[in-house]
C-alpha positions in Angstrom: 152.9 195.9 85.8 155.0 195.0 88.7 157.4 197.7 89.0 159.1 200.3 86.5 162.1 199.1 86.7 164.6 196.9 88.4 167.5 199.3 88.1 165.7 202.1 90.3 167.3 203.4 93.2 165.3 205.2 96.2 167.0 207.3 98.6 165.6 209.2 101.7 167.6 212.2 103.0 166.2 213.3 106.8 165.6 216.5 108.2 168.6 215.5 110.5 171.1 215.4 108.2 170.1 218.5 105.8 170.0 220.8 108.9 172.7 221.4 111.1 171.9 221.1 114.4 174.8 223.7 115.8 173.2 226.7 113.8 169.9 225.5 112.4 171.2 226.1 108.9 171.1 224.2 105.5 174.2 221.6 105.5 174.7 222.7 101.6 178.0 220.3 101.6 175.5 217.4 102.9 173.3 218.8 100.0 175.6 218.7 97.3 177.1 215.3 98.3 173.9 214.0 97.5 172.9 215.3 94.2 176.6 214.4 93.1 175.6 210.8 94.1 172.5 210.9 91.9 174.3 211.7 89.3 177.1 209.2 90.0 173.8 206.4 90.1 172.3 208.1 86.8 175.9 207.7 85.5 175.7 203.8 86.1 172.1 203.4 84.5 169.9 203.7 87.5 166.9 205.4 87.8 166.7 207.6 90.9 164.1 209.2 93.2 164.9 211.4 96.0 162.8 211.3 98.7 163.6 214.6 100.9 162.7 215.8 104.5 163.5 219.3 105.4 161.1 221.5 104.6 159.7 222.6 107.9 163.5 222.7 109.1 164.8 225.0 105.9 161.2 226.8 106.9 162.6 227.7 110.9 165.8 228.6 109.1 164.5 231.6 106.6 162.6 232.9 109.9 165.1 232.6 111.8 163.2 230.2 114.6 165.4 228.2 117.1 162.9 225.8 117.8 160.8 223.7 115.7 156.9 224.4 116.5 155.1 221.9 117.5 151.4 223.0 116.7 150.2 221.8 113.3 149.1 224.6 111.6 152.7 226.4 112.2 154.5 223.6 111.0 152.8 223.3 107.8 153.0 227.1 107.3 156.5 226.5 107.3 156.6 223.5 105.5 155.3 225.6 102.8 157.8 228.4 103.1 160.4 226.0 103.6 159.7 223.3 100.4 160.5 226.6 97.6 163.4 227.4 99.3 164.3 223.8 99.5 163.7 222.6 96.0 165.6 226.1 94.8 168.7 224.3 96.3 167.6 221.3 94.7 167.2 222.7 91.4 170.7 224.9 91.5 172.9 221.9 92.0 171.1 219.0 89.7 171.5 221.9 86.8 174.6 222.1 87.7 175.1 218.6 87.3 173.0 218.7 84.0 170.2 216.6 85.7 166.7 218.1 85.2 164.6 217.7 88.8 160.9 217.6 89.6 158.9 218.1 92.3 156.6 215.6 93.5 154.0 216.4 97.0 152.3 213.3 98.3 150.1 212.2 101.6 149.5 209.4 102.8 145.6 209.4 101.3 147.4 209.5 97.6 148.7 206.2 98.2 145.9 204.7 99.9 143.7 205.5 97.4 144.1 203.0 94.6 143.2 204.6 91.8 145.6 207.5 92.8 148.2 205.3 93.5 148.4 203.9 90.2 148.1 207.2 88.6 151.2 208.6 90.9 153.1 205.7 89.5 152.3 206.4 85.7 153.5 209.6 86.8 156.8 208.4 88.0 156.9 206.7 84.9 157.0 209.3 82.6 159.2 211.8 84.4 161.8 208.6 84.2 161.3 209.2 80.6 162.3 212.7 80.4 165.2 211.8 82.3 164.4 213.8 85.3 165.5 213.2 89.4 161.9 213.3 91.1 162.1 214.6 94.7 159.6 213.7 97.0 158.4 215.0 100.0 155.4 214.7 102.3 152.7 217.1 101.1 152.9 218.5 104.9 150.7 221.7 104.0 147.3 219.8 103.8 148.3 216.5 105.9 146.6 215.9 109.0 148.1 215.4 112.2 147.7 211.7 112.3 149.2 211.3 108.5 152.2 213.6 110.2 153.1 211.3 112.9 152.6 208.1 110.8 154.9 209.4 108.2 157.6 209.4 110.8 160.0 211.8 108.9 159.1 210.5 105.6 160.3 207.1 106.4 157.4 204.9 105.8 156.7 207.4 102.7 159.9 206.2 101.3 159.1 202.6 101.6 156.1 203.5 100.0 157.3 205.4 97.1 159.8 202.2 96.5 157.1 200.1 96.2 155.2 202.0 94.0 157.6 202.4 91.6 159.1 199.1 91.5 162.7 199.9 93.0 165.5 197.4 94.0 167.0 199.5 96.6 166.0 202.1 98.9 168.3 203.9 101.1 167.8 205.6 104.3 170.4 208.0 104.8 170.6 209.3 108.3 173.0 210.7 111.0 174.0 207.2 111.9 176.0 204.8 110.3 174.5 201.6 110.4 171.8 199.9 113.0 173.5 198.6 116.2 173.0 195.8 118.2 172.7 197.9 121.4 172.6 202.1 122.1 176.6 202.8 121.1 175.9 205.8 123.0 175.1 203.9 126.6 176.7 200.4 125.7 180.2 200.1 124.8 179.8 196.3 123.6 177.1 198.0 120.7 177.9 196.5 117.8 176.9 197.2 113.7 174.5 195.0 112.5 175.6 194.6 109.0 173.0 192.3 107.0 169.6 191.5 108.0 167.6 188.3 106.1 164.8 188.3 108.6 163.7 191.7 110.5 161.2 189.2 112.5 164.3 187.6 114.4 166.5 190.7 114.5 167.5 191.8 117.9 168.7 195.5 118.1 168.0 198.8 120.1 165.3 200.9 118.2 164.8 203.2 120.8 166.5 205.9 119.9 164.2 209.2 118.9 164.1 211.6 116.2 166.4 214.9 116.4 164.4 218.2 117.2 164.1 219.2 113.7 163.2 215.5 112.4 160.3 213.3 113.8 162.1 209.9 112.6 163.7 207.5 114.8 165.1 203.8 114.4 161.5 202.4 114.8 160.1 204.1 111.8 163.4 203.0 109.6 162.4 199.2 110.7 159.0 199.4 109.8 159.8 201.3 106.5 162.3 198.3 105.8 159.5 196.0 106.5 157.7 197.1 103.7 159.8 197.6 101.1 161.7 194.1 101.7 158.5 192.5 101.7 157.9 194.1 97.5 161.2 193.2 97.0 163.2 196.0 97.8 166.9 196.0 99.6 166.5 198.4 102.0 169.9 200.1 103.5 170.2 202.4 106.4 173.4 204.0 106.1 175.2 207.6 107.3 174.3 210.3 104.9 177.3 212.3 105.5 179.2 209.3 103.4 176.8 209.6 100.1 179.7 207.0 98.3 178.3 204.6 100.6 175.5 204.4 98.4 177.1 203.2 95.3 179.9 201.1 97.1 177.0 198.9 98.7 174.8 198.7 95.7 178.8 197.3 94.0 178.9 195.0 96.5 180.1 196.5 99.7 178.8 194.6 102.9 180.9 196.5 105.5 178.8 199.8 105.7 175.7 200.4 107.1 172.7 197.9 107.6 171.4 195.9 104.9 167.8 194.7 105.0 167.2 192.1 102.4 163.9 191.7 100.1 161.8 188.6 101.1 162.6 185.5 98.5 158.8 185.5 98.1 157.3 188.8 97.1 154.2 190.7 97.5 152.7 191.5 94.0 149.9 193.3 92.4 147.3 194.5 94.5 148.8 193.3 98.0 152.4 195.4 97.1 149.3 198.2 97.4 147.8 197.2 100.3 151.1 198.3 103.3 150.1 202.0 102.2 146.7 201.8 103.5 146.6 203.5 106.6 146.2 201.5 109.7 143.5 202.0 111.9 143.3 198.4 114.2 145.1 195.6 115.1 144.1 192.0 115.1 145.9 189.8 117.6 145.9 185.6 116.6 146.8 182.8 118.3 149.6 180.6 116.9 147.6 178.6 114.2 146.2 181.5 112.6 149.3 183.0 112.5 150.9 180.1 110.8 148.1 179.4 108.6 148.0 182.9 107.5 152.2 183.9 107.0 153.2 180.3 106.1 150.7 178.9 104.1 149.3 182.2 103.1 145.8 181.3 104.1 142.5 183.2 104.8 141.8 184.7 108.2 139.2 183.2 109.9 137.5 184.3 113.3 138.5 181.3 115.2 142.3 182.2 115.5 141.6 186.0 116.6 142.4 186.7 120.6 142.4 190.5 120.7 141.0 193.6 118.4 142.5 196.8 118.8 141.4 200.2 117.9 138.6 201.4 115.9 138.1 200.7 111.9 135.2 200.0 110.1 134.7 197.0 107.3 137.1 197.5 104.6 139.6 199.2 106.3 143.1 198.1 106.9 144.7 197.0 109.6 147.9 195.1 111.3 147.9 191.3 111.6 150.0 190.8 115.0 151.1 187.4 116.5 149.9 186.7 119.7 152.6 188.8 121.7 151.1 192.0 119.1 154.2 191.4 116.7 152.8 192.9 113.0 153.7 190.4 110.6 151.3 191.1 108.0 148.5 194.2 106.7 144.9 193.0 105.3 141.5 194.8 104.7 139.1 193.7 106.6 135.7 192.5 106.1 134.2 193.6 109.5 134.2 196.5 111.6 135.8 196.3 115.2 132.8 195.8 116.9 131.5 193.0 114.7 135.2 191.5 114.7 134.4 191.8 118.9 131.5 189.5 118.9 132.6 186.7 116.8 136.4 186.5 117.5 137.2 182.8 118.4 134.1 181.4 117.1 133.3 179.8 114.0 131.6 181.2 110.8 128.4 179.5 111.2 127.9 181.9 114.4 127.5 184.7 112.6 124.4 185.1 111.8 123.6 184.7 115.6 125.9 187.1 116.5 126.0 189.9 113.6 122.3 189.5 112.5 123.7 188.8 108.6 125.3 186.2 107.4 128.9 187.9 105.7 131.7 186.4 104.2 133.3 183.4 106.3 136.9 184.8 106.3 137.4 188.3 108.4 140.1 189.1 105.9 140.5 187.3 102.5 144.2 185.7 101.7 143.6 188.0 98.3 143.9 191.3 101.0 146.6 190.0 102.9 150.4 191.5 102.5 153.1 190.0 104.6 155.6 191.5 106.2 157.6 189.0 107.3 159.2 185.3 106.0 156.9 182.3 106.8 158.6 178.8 106.9 158.6 178.4 103.2 160.0 181.8 102.3 163.0 180.8 105.4 163.1 177.3 103.9 163.6 179.6 100.1 166.1 181.6 101.7 168.3 179.1 103.5 168.5 177.1 99.9 169.7 180.4 98.3 172.3 181.1 100.8 173.6 177.5 100.1 173.8 177.5 96.8 175.6 180.6 97.1 178.5 178.6 99.3 181.5 177.7 97.0 181.4 174.4 98.5 178.0 173.5 99.4 176.6 170.1 99.9 174.0 168.8 97.4 171.9 167.8 100.4 171.3 170.1 103.1 168.9 169.9 106.4 165.8 171.2 104.7 165.7 168.2 102.9 165.3 166.2 105.9 162.2 167.6 107.7 159.9 164.7 108.1 156.1 165.3 107.9 155.7 164.5 111.5 157.9 167.4 112.7 155.6 170.3 114.1 155.4 173.9 112.5 157.7 175.0 115.6 160.1 172.3 115.1 160.4 172.7 111.5 160.9 176.6 112.2 163.5 176.1 114.7 165.7 173.8 112.2 165.4 176.4 109.7 166.3 179.1 111.7 169.1 177.7 113.1 170.4 176.5 110.1 169.8 180.5 108.3 171.5 181.8 111.0 174.3 179.2 110.5 174.7 180.3 106.8 174.3 183.7 107.3 177.7 183.8 109.7 179.1 182.4 106.7 177.9 184.4 104.3 179.4 187.4 106.1 183.0 185.8 106.3 182.6 185.2 102.5 181.6 188.3 101.3 184.1 191.4 100.2 183.9 194.5 100.0 183.4 196.6 96.8 185.8 199.4 95.4 185.2 202.2 96.4 183.0 204.8 94.5 185.3 207.9 92.8 185.8 210.9 94.2 183.0 213.5 94.2 183.0 216.4 91.4 185.3 219.2 93.0 183.4 221.7 90.8 179.7 221.2 93.0 181.6 221.2 95.9 183.0 224.3 95.3 179.4 225.9 94.3 178.2 224.2 98.1 181.0 226.2 99.5 180.2 229.6 97.9 176.2 229.0 98.7 177.4 228.0 102.0 179.3 231.5 102.3 176.7 233.3 101.7 174.2 231.7 103.8 177.0 232.1 106.8 177.5 235.5 105.9 173.9 236.7 105.5 173.1 235.1 109.0 176.2 237.2 110.5 174.7 240.4 109.0 171.5 239.9 110.5 172.6 238.5 113.7 
């Protein structure tokens, strides 16, 4: 079972989009707009999963705290308090729209365990069969600090949930309208990046950090996009204050937000699960090993390893990085970090002498490697797809002229230049779809009433 459905949409809403920075109160109008958008997608025939942050922020609101605490125990206690109220709001709004909702609390450990991963997928399948909207959050109350930091305000969690349910779309709703070429607050020449076919080739400013009420930033969103697109899920960064954009983008609009297109060659089966396993270290590879793993889907051997980072045991998950430290894949390592350190750069025939035993010849077997980037063949597939979409596409194109005498670098350079050119052409040809209908005024009135009650309560207790 590769995925539950190709018409499944996962939507992640961050803390900064739910909690108003000026008053430290829940933005009920934003929450209502999100619920209306979910209802509209359901009416269009989509199954929807909502990954919602905000439990700690709502907990701070209920206890009238002006700052988010830093101590783990305090954050976990506030999450337990806030989650109750947050789900009550979701239940009220979805009930007004005639939709049942369900609370699903997960930790990275749940998804890292293969059996729990499959059980979670079965649970989502049943929730969809009941017509419910799963509302997912990290189980902050039991998560350890390392995992809290790794999830990045649920960005990573949402990508893993999208992979789990076989979603066709993942929307990361935030307080910025798109990914920019530079920080627009510092660089007036910054422009939004509308479409991305290859994250590894992306040139953008990802230095923005999370707000005081959230923990995510643009870097965690790009990491989430790498995971989701490798599993066949288009990923979008767009503004939470305009939830109608979700429908518009699905219907074809390309002048809103930033779209990261899914890979032409997808991770399947076990390889879809591997990115959910916590990363314990990194292996930096030389150019030959990098290309062999990424372009030719080969196993990783010790001769191509240049550097070992982190402390990990055998069968732990590690990041596979280029010579400059850029992650392009993840895998389950057959050896511990100290063993890899002793045999890196050497041939497998030296294992017995170096380790005292003769283990598998591969450091990571090809079946245990999950790619997060486009290799040469994937780029060629992408380029051919883009050419096929051109109204006046020629029957032959530059990729057919690549000779066997060209090096990997030369072939990749030619392919990338053509991909860039075709992307520019596609950007000129694609038109925006019709805007989604106006939200239901009834639900907005309910939100206004709830917001007024909250404001009155705050005023009385001030």
